[in-house]
N, C-alpha and C positions, 0 to 999 in steps of 0.2 A: 473609418478606413477599414477596408477589407483586404486581408492578405491571402494570396493563393498558396498553393502547395509549396512551391520553391521559396517564396518569400517567408512563409512560416518556418520552413526548415532552416533557412539562413538566420532568421531571428532567434530561433531556439538554440542553434549552435553558438551564436554570439552571446546570448544570455547565459548559457551554461559556462562558457569561458569566463564571462564576467563573474559568475559565482565562484569559480575556481580562484580567480584573482582576489576577490574580496575575502574569501576564507583564508587565503595565504597571507594577506596583509593585515587582517583584523584578528587579533588574538582571541577576542571574545568568542567568535564563532568556532575557532579551533579548540579552545578550552572546553566549550560546552558541546562539542561534537555535532554541530548543526550541518546537515548535508548540503553540498554545493548547489544541487538543483533547487533546493528549498530557498537558499539565500539569494541566488540570482533571480529565480522566478518570482519570488515574493517582492524583491526590490523593484523589479520592473512593474509588477502589478500595482504597487503603491504609486509609482510615477504615472502610470496610465489612469489610475484613480484621480490623481491630482489634475491631470489634463482634462478628464471628464467633468470634474466639478468646476474648474476654472474656465474652460474653453468649450464645454459641451461636446467634446470629442469622444467618439466610441471606436473601439478597435475590435475587429473580428478576425480570428485566426482559423486556418483550415483545420477543421475538427477531424477529418479522416486520417491525417498524419498522427495525431494524438492516439486515435483508436488503433492504428496500425502498430505504433510503438508499444502500446499496452499489450497487444496480441503477441508481438515479438517476445516481450518479457515473459509472459505466461507460457508461451511455447517453449522457451528455453528451460523453464522449470521442468516441464514435462520431459524434454529430451535429456535432461540431466538426472532424472529420477529412476535410477536402477533399483530393481526390487531388492537386490542384495544390500544396497545402501539403506533402503527404507527399513529393512530388517534390523539394521544397526540402531535405528531410532528407537525401536522397541518400546519399552515401558515409558521413557521420557516423552516420546511422541504421543502415546496414548494419554498420559497425564496432562500434557499441554492442550490436547483437544478438549478434555474434560474441563480444564481451567478456562479455556476460551468460551466454552458453552456456559459455564457458570457465570462468567462476567457479562455475557449477553443478557442473561436473566436478571442479574443485579442491575445492569444498565437500564433495563426497561422498568423494573420495579421502582428504581430510584427516580426515573423520569416521570412516571405516572404519579408517584407520591408527591413530588415537588409541584407538578402541575395542579394536583388536587389542593395542595396547601395554598397555592397562589390563586385559587378560585377560578381556574380555566379548565376547559375540556381536557380530560385525561389523555385524549388522543394526541394532544400537543406534546405530551411527555414521550409518546412513542416516536413522533417525528423527530424530536430532539433526543432520541434514544438510539437504539440499535438500527432503526430504519435508515438513518442518514449517517450516523457516526461509524458504527461497525460496517454498515452496508455501503455507504458512499453515495455518489451521485446516481449511479445506476439503480440501486435498490430504492433510493428515494423517489426517482422518477417512476419506477415500476409500481410503487405502492401509493403514489399521490392520488391517482384517480379513485382507487379503492377507498381511501380515507375520505375523499370528498363525498363519495356515494354513501358511505356508511355513517359518517359523522357530520355531514353537511358543513365541512370546513371550507371557507372561502380562501382562495389563493394557496391551496395545499402544495401545488407544484412549485410555486415561487418560494414558499417557505422551506420546502424540502431542499431545494437547490442552495438556498442561503445557509441552511444548517450544515449541509454537506461541504460547502465551501469553507465554513468556519472549521469543521473537523479536519479537512485536508491540510489547512494551514497549521492548526495547533498540533496535529499528529506529527508533523515534521519538526515542530519547535520544541516539544516537551521531551521527546525520547532521549536526546543528547544530555540535557540537564539532569534527567532522572538517572541516567547511567553515570554521569559525573559524580553525583552524590554517592551512589553505591560504590563506585570505584575508589573514591576517597575513603569510604568506610572500610573497604577491604584492603586499602593501602596498595593498590595495583598501579604501577607506573607504566608510562609508554615504553614500547619496545619495537624494534624493527628487525628482530632476529629472523622472523619468518621470511622476509625478502632476501636477507643475506644468505640463508641456508637453502633457499629455493625449495622448501618443502611443499608437498602437494597440498592444495587448498580445496575447500568445498566450493560449489557454485556460488558466484557473486562475492566470495569472501574477501578477495583482495584485487579490486579492479585495476589498481595501479601497477601490479606486478607484471613482469614480462610474459608474453605468450608465444608459444611455438606454433605458428600458423603460416600457411602459404596459400597461393591462389587456388591450388587444387582442392585442399581440404576445406577452404572457405566456400568454394562453389558447391562441394558435396554437402556441406552443412546448410547452405542457403536452400539447396534442393529439398532437404528434409524440412526446413522451416516452411517452404512454400507448400509442401504436401500437407503438413499439419494445419496450416492456415486454411487451405482449400477444403480439406475434409471437415475441419472444425466448423467452418461456415455452413457446409452442407448439412451437418448434423444439427446445428443450431436452427436452421430454417425448418428442418424436418420435425424437430421437437417442439416447435412453437404451438402453444395451445394444448399440449398434451401433458401427461404426468411426468414426462422426462424433460420438460422445458428447463433449460439451464442457460446461464449467460454464455455468450460465444467464447469468452476467454477460457471458461472451464472446459468446453469441448476441445479447444486447441491444446490445452494442457493435457487432457485425457488422451487425445490422439498421439501427442508427443510421448507420453508414458508407454503406450502400446508399441509405437514404432521403435523406441529405444530398446525396450526389452525383447521385442521380437528379433531385432538385429543381433542382440547379445546372444540369444539362444539358438539362432538358426544359421548364422554366418560367421565368417572369420573377420569380417570388416570391423574395425575399431572406430567408434564415433570419436571425433576429435573434440574433447571437452573444452579445450582452449578456444576453439572457434565458436562453440556454443556459448561459452562464457562471454566472449567479446561481443557477439551479437546481442546476447541477453542484456548485458550491462549497457550497451548502446541504447537499446530499447527502453530500459529502465530510466536512464538519465534523461533522454529526450522526452519520454512520456511525462515525467515529473516536471520538467522545465516548462513544457507546453501547457500542462494542466495549471501550473501556478501562474505563469505569465498571462494566461487567458482568464484568470479569475476576475469577475466583475464585482469588485469589492463594494461597489455602491449598493449591491443587493443586500448587504448586511445592514444597511440603513433601514431596510424594510422590516427587520426583525422586531417583533413586539418585545417590549422590555421584559415581560414574563418569560418568553422563550429564550431570550439572551441570558437571563438568570439561570435557567435550566442548563444551557450549554456550558456556562462557566462552571457551575457546580459539577457537571458531568466531567469536565476536564480535571477538576480537583479530585473527583472520585477515582478516575483512571490513574492519576499520579500515585495516589495512596494504594490502590489495588496493585499496581505494578511493583511498587517499592516494598510493600509489606506482605503481599500474598504471592504474586508471580515469582518474585525473587526468592522467597522462603520455600515455596512448594517445589520450585525447580532446582533446589540444591544449595542456594546461598553461596554460589561460587562465581567465577568469572563468566562461565557459560550462562548462568542464571541472570547475570547483569545484561548481557547482550540480548537474551530472550526478553527481558523486561523492556528494553528499549524497542525491540521489535513489536511487542504487545502494544506499546504506546502508539506505534505507527498504524496498525490496522484496527486498534480499538477506537480510534478517532478518525483516521483517514483512510488508508488503503494499503494493500500488501506491498506495492512498490515503495510507499513511504516507509513501511516497516523495514524493508531490505536496505533502503538508503540510510535509515537510522543506524542499523547494525554495521553497515560498511564504514560509516564515519567513526565507529568505535574500533573495529578490528583493524582498520588501516593504521591506527595509532597505537593500539595496545596489544595487538597480536590476534591470532586466529581463534575462532570458536566454531569448530566443526559441528558440534551438536546444534547450535543455534541456526546455522545455515542449512542444516539438514532438516530441521523441524519447521521453522517459521514459513519458508516459502510454500511448502506443501499444505500446512495447516491454514495459513492466511489465504491461499489461493483456492483451496478446494473445500475443506471442512467448514470454514467460517461461513461461507455463503449457504451451505446446506443447513447448518444449525441455525443460522440467523433467520432464514425464511421460515423454518419450522416454528421457531419461537415467536416470530412476529405474528404468524397466523393464530397461535394460541392466545397471545395477548390481545389481539384485535377481537377475537371471539369473546374473551373474558370481559372486556370493558364495553362491548357494544350491547 
């Protein structure tokens, strides 16, 4: 069955509402801070998997909507990134970038080592390493042909997509429990003071709080989004095949940063952060929902047992890294807990997963300005640059 644009949108909205309902009714998901898009999307993915196995039915959703929602999310990060705010990130931002790069190196060394111990080609350790886990489906698809040509791997594309699928699911499932353990360790209890006092919050920090928006500033904000998306796509097409080739969402984010800070410095117009926040969160939730409900879980059946072992051990590695290194290095406080949950998100899945992980915590336990200042920018921009650089080094090393 194939769903068009409007059918996909309707399904995504219903599945997201289902996720909100399940989380509200099932205390397990609330207690372990599992994001609503992950709950609803994965629940439907399991149902579709059962229908595929028992009735040989396949479901295809309109992919352009998922891509658009992803671009909306990253554009909102750019439009919210004021240079003055980024300066506040300062040393913690720099430390988190270094920490992220260090984990990418560890992730690949670990994957290659386990692959060698299992007696398979070390390149499988890269596929089940930062290529698909930190990199996600996009990086996996981009490197699949290269790995096929370099290492003569059969079915590299299918394997990469399966590994990335595993990572996207697990990235959304482990962040909450990791935070739960650390919150218990620090004896931090839920609070709703932030909503009651209506204090200013960082981008994406409290999606359930009330927003001050109207038709005029929503149209103005949509105009900025449209300009960012258009220019970002133009730059993406222009950069293809050159040294400045970057994913289109990075270009959209970059254009958003330029537009936001140009407006701040050259005009009296004030960008409505509430409108940017609403559109960004809408894109985030719908992207994650569509991504998860579109998962073809039967692809995981094709994973070789050795690769599955690597993926499971990579999950354990990230859990320990987040709890004992990210948490410690970033200050061993509440902000560090939220940062650790975010690291779980893009260390296995994607930046939207990281933000959703953090939202599920801050909605319940209170704000973390530092985490929502650092993770979206690091996860959206620096991670891809560092990851592709290190992948090239590791591919050269083992080839």
